[in-house]
N, C-alpha and C positions, 0 to 999 in steps of 0.2 A: 705420384698420385695414387699408387696402389693402396696406400694406407687408408685413404678416404673412401675408396671403393669398398674395401673390407669393412670399414666403419659403417657405411650405409647399409651393407648387407646384414651386419649384426643388429643394427637398429631395426631394420625391417623384420628380421627374424624374431627379435624380442617383442616387437609390436604385435605381430601376428599371433605369437604365443599368448600374449596377454589378452588379446581380443577373444581368443578361443577359451581362455580360462576364466575371464572376468565377465560379470554381468552388470557391474556398476560402472557406467561411463565416467563418473567423477573420479572414482578410485583409479580407474584405468588411465585417465589423463594425468593424474598426479604421478602415477608410477612411470608413465612414458617420459615425463619431464625429468624425473630422477635418473632414468636410464640414459637419457640424452646428456644430462650433466656429467654422468660418470664417463660416457664415451667421449665427451669433449675433453675431459681431463686426460684420458688416454691419448687422444689426438694431440693435445698440447705437449705431452711427453715425447711423442714421436717427432713433432716439429722441433722441440728443443734438442733432441738427439741429432737431427739433420743439421741444425745450425751449428752445433758443436763440431760435427764432422767437417763442415765447411771451414770453420775457423782453424781446425787442425791442419787441413790440407794447405790453407794459405800460409800458415806458420811453417810447415815443412818446405813449401816451395821457396819461401824467403830464406830459410836456413840453407837450402841447396844453392841458392844464388850467392849467399855469403861464402860458402865453401868453394864455389866456382871462382869467385874473385880471389880468394886466398890462394888457390893452386896456381892461378895465373901469376900472382905476385911471386910465388916461389919459383916458377919457371923463369921469370925475368931475372930473379936473383941468381939462378944457376947459370944462365947465359952470361951474366956479368963475371961470374966466377970462372968462366971458360969451360964449364962442364956441360957439354951439349947433351950427353946421355941422360944426366939427371934432369935437364930441362925438358927432354922428350917425355920422361916418365911423369913429370909434373903436368905437362900439357895433356897427357893421356888421362890422368886423374881429373884434370879440369873438365875434359870432354865428358867423362863419365857423370860427374855431378851436373854438368849442363843438361845432359839427356834426362837425368832424374828430375831436375828443376822444371824442364819443359813439360814432362809428363804430369808432374804434380800441378803445374799451372793449368793444364788442360782439364785435369780432374776437378780442380777447385772451381773452374769456370762453370763446368756442368753442375757441380753440387750447388753452386750459388744460384743458378737458374732454377733448379729444383726447389731449393729453399724458398725463393721468392714466390714460386707457384703454390707451394703448400701453405705459406703464410697467407696468401690471398684466399686459398680454399678454407683455411681455418677461420678467417674473418667472416667468410660467407656462412660457414657452418654455425659460428657463434651467433650471427645475426638471425639465422633461421631458428635457432633454439630460443633466443630472446623473443622472437615473434611468436613462437609456439607457447611460451610462457604467458605472453599477453593474451593470445587467443584462448588460452586455457580458461581464463576467468570468464570470457564471453561464452564459451561453450558450456561451462558449468552453469552459468546463469540461464542459458537457453534450456539446458537439461532440467533445471529446477522449475522453470516456467512451464515446460511441457508436462512435468509431473503435476504441477498445480492445476493446469487445464484438464488433465486426465481425471484428477480427483473431483474437480467441479462437475465434469461431465457425468461421472459416476454418481455423484450426489443428485444432480438434476434428473438422471435416469431413475433413481429411486423415488424422487419426489413425484415424478410423473405417474406413479401408481395411483389409479383411480380410488382405491379403497382408502388411501390416506386422506385425500380431499373429501371423500364422503364422511369419514370420521370427523374431520375438522368442521365441516358444515353442520353435522349433527350436534356436536358439542356447542357450536355457536347458537343454534336454535334452542338448545336446552337452557343455555344461560339466559337468553332473551325471555324464555318462558318463566324461569325462576324470578327474573327481575319484574316481570308483569304480575306474577302472583304476589310478590312482596309488596308492590305498589298497591294492589287491590286490597290486601289485608290491612295495610296501613290506612287506606281510605275508609274501609269499613269500621276499623277501630275508632277513627276520629268521628265518624258519623253516628255510630250507635253506642257511644260511651259518653257519659257525662250529661250535661244539660243540652237537650236537642235544640230547644228554643234559642239558647245562647249561641250554639254552633251555627244556627241559621242566621242570626244577627251578625255573627263574626264574618260569615261568608258574604252577607250583604254589604257589610262595611268594607271588606276587601275589594269587592266588585265596584262599590261606589267610589272608593279611593282611586282605583284604576281609571274609572270614568272621569273623575275630577282631574287627575294627572294628564289624561289625554286631551281634555278641553284646554287646560293651561298650556300644554305643548303646542296645540293648534293656534292659540292666541299669540304665543311667543313667536311662532313661525309666520304669523300674519294670515293664516287660513281663516280664522274667526276674528271678528272685531273685538277690541278690548272691552273688558267688563266695565259697565257704568253703574255706579251706585247712586241713584237719585236720593237727595235728602228728603225726608218726610215733611210734608207741609201740614200746618194746623188743620186745614180743611180735610185732608185725608184721615188724620187722626180722629177728627170729630165724626167723620163718616163711619170709621171702624167702630167707634164706640156705639154709634146708633145701630149698626148692624148687629153687634153683640147683644145689644139690649132688646132688639126686636123679638128674638125667640122667647125671651122671658115674658115680654108683654103679651105675645100671642098665646103662650101657655096659660097666662092668667085669665085671658078672655074666654078660654074653653069652658064648657059646662062640666059639671061634676062627673057625669058619665063618660064624657070624652076624655077627661083627665085620667080616670081609672083605666080606660081601655089603652091609652097611650102608655101608662105605667106598666100594665101587664105585658104589653108588647116588648118594652125595653127589658123587663125581667126575663122574658123568654129568650131574647137575644143574648143576654148575659149568661144564661144557663147553657145555651148551645155553645157559646164560646168556651165556657169552663169545661164542658164535656170534650170538646175538640182538643183542648190543651192536655186534658188527662189522657186521652188516647195517644197523643204524640209522645208523652212521657213514657207510657208503657212500651 
């Protein structure tokens, strides 16, 4: 387990060193992940070496067990041959290999236990690194969101400057004034250019058209009754003819002096109307 304690110390040391040297959290996190991956590779190498040692010890213990069996066979062969001295030497060699086999077996058992532990620790370390990789994206996103909020706050702080709003309001008022002046100039140009009388009649026709549209809309909505056009009767037509004929008959019945006075009055009215039209044209 000492290798992982040293690995943890190295990672902490590198992390603290990067924190002190780096001011960009995103770059720092990327570098931390790279360092973790490199340290994981080194840890895997250490685990591989421990596993190799375990297999080597097991193989040596098995070889010593085979030698033990072989010297026991030789001791039995010496006994059959009646050579007890040679049998004792074979048994002594057998005992030697037996001690070595027992020691290797014990060492292999300890190594296997350690290998199982470091394998488990390696899996835990690998899971933590994978978790750090996943959290890195979240942390980077949080860092970028914080930067965006900071920029927005700085922008809002600049907009809160009263002089900016005053300038904006002044420009808006100026544009409104320019639009009003343009509308007034256009209205004056239409009113005092061309035929004034025709302009008045055009205005009257536009107003009358709007009034007619309004009456038709009210009739359509039922607010006003529908327009009824009574057919002219012969009696009404005859009456109209008599009414039109009455002024002519009455003028004929006037005396010569009265007719002259009436003609002079009509001429004076026509002159006044002509003078008024001339003033309007000027």
